[in-house]
C-alpha positions in Angstrom: -11.1 9.1 -11.6 -10.6 5.2 -11.2 -7.2 4.1 -10.9 -6.2 0.4 -11.4 -3.1 -0.9 -9.1 -1.8 -4.0 -8.8 -2.2 -5.0 -4.9 -0.4 -8.2 -3.3 -0.6 -9.3 -6.9 -4.6 -8.6 -7.7 -5.5 -6.2 -10.0 -7.7 -3.7 -7.6 -9.6 0.0 -8.8 -9.6 3.1 -5.9 -12.3 5.5 -7.0 -10.2 8.1 -6.1 -6.1 9.7 -5.3 -4.7 8.7 -2.6 -1.4 8.4 -0.7 -0.1 5.3 0.1 -0.8 6.4 4.3 -4.4 6.8 3.0 -4.7 3.1 1.4 -3.4 1.7 4.8 -5.2 3.4 7.1 -8.8 3.2 4.8 -7.8 -1.1 5.5 -7.6 -0.6 8.5 -4.1 -1.8 9.3 -1.7 -1.6 11.6 1.1 0.3 10.4 3.5 -1.2 13.0 2.8 -4.6 11.8 3.3 -4.3 8.3 6.1 -3.8 5.9 5.3 -1.9 2.5 6.9 -2.6 -0.9 5.9 -0.1 -3.4 6.8 -0.8 -7.2 9.9 -3.2 -6.3 10.9 -0.9 -3.4 10.6 -0.8 0.5 9.1 2.3 2.0 9.5 3.3 5.5 6.2 4.4 7.4 7.8 8.0 7.6 7.2 8.3 3.3 3.8 6.5 3.1 1.8 10.1 3.4 4.6 11.6 0.9 3.8 8.6 -2.3 0.7 9.7 -4.3 -0.5 6.4 -6.1 -0.8 6.4 -9.8 -2.0 4.2 -12.4 -0.9 0.6 -12.6 1.7 0.8 -9.4 2.6 -2.4 -7.5 2.0 -2.6 -3.8 2.8 -5.2 -1.8 1.8 -5.6 2.3 3.2 -8.0 4.3 2.1 -8.8 7.9 4.6 -9.5 10.2 3.5 -13.2 11.8 4.5 -14.7 15.0 4.6 -18.3 15.9 6.6 -20.0 17.9 
């Protein structure tokens, strides 16, 4: 079953159902250096594994960038 989602404003397809935590892991992202917005709400890392992704979900993944 293919799911279409908006991730960082771009439509993407997932080939299987997964949780938000699985999506983050699959992309090789460091959970300590990102924040995640799921359907317009900030979600803490502790809750990622409880969120199953669905058709038309909107996900924003933002990385912390150091500078100076």
